[in-house]
Structures are given as C-alpha cells and as structure tokens.
N, C-alpha and C positions, 0 to 999 in steps of 0.2 A: 536592437535586443529591446532598449525601452520603449521604445514605441508600440512595440509586440506586447510586452509586458500590462504598460499601461489600458489597452486594448483587453486583456484579458482579465485584469484586475474589475474594468467597468463591465466587465460581461458579469463577472463574479458576483459582483454588488446589485446587478438587475434581477438575477436570477434569487439572489438572496433575498432581496425585497418582495420579489411576487411569489415567496414562499412564507414572510413573515419572520425570514432568519436575517442573524446579523453576519455580514459577510467576514468579521473576524475569526467565526469560529470555523471558517473553513479554512484549512490549510493546502498549499500549493505544494505537491511532491513534484520536483523539477527534474525531469527523467533524463539523467544523462548518457545513458546506454548507445554506445556505438561513437559518440561524439570522441572528438580525441583528447589526448590529452591539454589540460588546462578548462576544461569546460565546468570545471568545479568552480574555479575563480572566476569565472566569468558568470555564473549563477549567485558565489558568493557577492560581488561585486554588487548586483541589483537586488540585495539582500533577501535571496532566496536560499534560507539555508535549512530546509528538506530538501535533502537530493533520493533521488532512485535509481541504484542499479540493478542489472538484472545477471549478470556472469559476475563468477568468483575471481578470475584469471584479471578479466580486464578492471576489475574493483582495486585489484590489489597493487596494480599500473600505476594509476592516479593516486591512490592515497598514498603512496611512496613520495612523489612529488607536492603533495598540496600541505600546505603550511598553518592552515587555519580548522584542521579537523575537530579540535573539540570543539566550534562555534557552530559545527554544523550536526544534524540529525540523519544519520545514512542509513537508507531504508534498501533492503532486498525484497526486490518487486518482478522477479524472475525466478522461475519453476528452482527448487533447491531438492538435489541429491543429497540421500544421506550420507554418502562418504565425501562429499564436503562440508558437512554440518560445522565440524570445530574450525573451518575456516571464517566458516561464513559468523559464528557466536563471535569468534575473534574481532572480525571486521567492523559487524553492521549493529546498529542501536535498535534497529527491531528489523525483524523478519516478516513481512507481509504475506508470505506465499506458505504455511505451512498448511498442507492438503492430506496429511493422512494422521491417523494416530503412532504410526512406528518413526515417523519424522520428528512428531514431538516428543516422543520417549526418547531419541538420538539426542536431541537437543539437549532437553532436561539433563541429560546421564552428562554430556559434556559442560552446561551453565555450572552444574556442580562440581565438576572437575577444576571448573575454572572459576569457580569462587564470584560466578555472575547471575545474576536475574536479568533472563533473557526475555526483552518484550516482544510478543507476538499478535499477530492477527491470524485468522484461521480463514482460508480462502472455502468459498464456497460454490462449488458450481450450481447457482441456479436455474442455468438454462437448461441442465441434464445435456450439454456439449460435450460428446466423444472426442473434442480435438481440446477439452479443456483439461485442464488439472481442478482438484477440490473435493471437498466434502459433499456428498448428495444432500437438497435439502430435508430429506428425511432421518440421517444420521447424525446432522452436526448438534445436533441439542445434547445428544447423551455424547459425544467425544467431547462437547467444552465441558459437561461433566467430571469428565475424566482427567481432562487436561487442567482443570484449574487446579486441581489436586497435588499437581506435579509443584516440586518445591522450588526449582529453579527459571522457572518460567510465569511471566504473569501476562493474562490474556488481555488487550488492550482494545481489539476492535475487531472487526469481521472485512474483509475484502472479497470483488467478484469482477471476474472479468466476464462481459456478456459474450456469445457468441459472435461471429464476423455476421457483418452483412445482415442484419435485422431491423426493422420496422423502427421509428421511433416510438413509436406505441408499445411493440413486445418490450423496448429498450427500457422504456415507462415503469411496466407490468414488473418484471424483472427486476429493477432498481427496487421497487414496493416491497417485495418479496425478504429481498435482501436486509431491507429497512425491517421490517418487522422479526426477522430472524435475529438482527443485533438487539431488538429491543427484548425481546425473549430472553436472552440470555444475561442483558443487562441487570432486569428486572429479578431473575427466578435464579442467577446460577454466579454473576461475576459483576460487580459494580464497578469495576476498572474498562469493562468492555463497552469503550462510550463511542469508540471510534467506527467510522463507515467508510472504508477506501474503496470509492468506484467512481468511474467516469475517466476519460481520456479525452485527446483534444478535440475527436470528434462530437462528442454526447457529456460533456462536463456539466452546462446548464441544465441538460435535463436530470443528472446527478445530483446537481444541489439543491433541484426541487424535490428531489426526492431524498432528502439527506444526509447527503454526503457529508463527511468533515473533512475528508482527503479525496484531491483530483489529481492525477497524472498526465500532468503536462509535459510534453518532447516537443515534437514537431512545432505546435502554437507558439511556441518560447521561442526555440533555436533557430528554426526552418527543418529542411528536409535531411536527413540523415544520410551521412556519408555511405555510399555502398560500398 
C-alpha cells in the first residue's frame, strides 16, 4: 500500500505542477466500498483521513468497528435513496451525491430535526449519461439557488461521474464544463461551494489538470476489489 500511495502522490504532484496548482489543494478520497472490515484502519494508518463509501449498510458495519471516527471525514459517494436519508445524515460528514431537489429537501428536513448542518455536494450529470444520476447542466444553477436557502444544508461542492468508456479528450471536456458550473455557483450563488469532486483511479490526473479538489481513488490504492 505504501508504494502505491507514493506513486499516486507523485502523479498528483506532476498533474498539479502541469496545471500550476498546489498539490496540497487536492484531497484523496480513499474509496473503501466493497473492501472488508479493517480497510478504514489501513487507510488511516497511511494518513488517508477522507474516506468514501457507497452503501449505507456496509458503512454502518464498518463504523461500529472503527475507533478513530472523529479523526476521519466520511463521504457518501454512492447514490442515496430518499428513504435512507436519515441514516446518511447520521453517518456521513459529507454527502457528495445529492442529485435532486427532492433529496435535498429530505436531507434539509432531517438535518433540522437532528440539529445538524449537513455538508453536501451537488451531483451533476455533465455528460447527460442516461445511466448516471445527477442534475442536468441546464437545471443545476436554479437548483443550487433553491438549495442554498435551506437552513439544514451547506453546499460545499460539485461532483460528477463521467460516462463509462469515453475518450480522454471527451473526459477532459466534461471536466472543464463541470469546473465552469462550480465557478458559476461559487461566484454568484454560494461562496462555500469551493470543491470539485471528479476523477477516479483511471482519470484522476486529467481531473486534477481541470481543477478537481477531490479525487476518488480505490483500486489504485488498495488493489482490485473483492468480488
């Protein structure tokens, strides 16, 4: 793991240098979904303190056995059904996959009841992929205006997942568009919306060159997921 992490960090540094950025502005979200109990400890021992999980039930099990919960920031990076929103608000520091106004309203209601201000990213389907969740690029600005009025939520970033198996050039173009969406929201709607979650094990260097602040890395750090 140490060798893999060193290699990833050197690739982050070179992508940051290429685009005139500071590598310290880029957060690795260590994606531990599907890996067995104890993977959070492995991440934590390697100073990876931002952890990404996709499933509520799996996260609950891992959370019960983990003794350093206050020292990590836990991000939900998988699709969230509205009926699981309460568990998500209780479990996660950040919900990256808010993909509809209905879900935002549900999270807001629960956060107010739990006396919590839930940090969220809005998921935008920049590639208009029918297989991906998220606001369309056309609707996200209006949605952000409405969501920032909600008292139980703070909008801290934008997240996207590109379509599978597209070219590097097409991926770069989608990431550029996503950065522009984040910039618009940051400048004209919400000053807390500074973050941009995009890029995974196969394309994180491109994502960094196009402004990603959070890259979601799993297999490149931990190896292949158990089947």
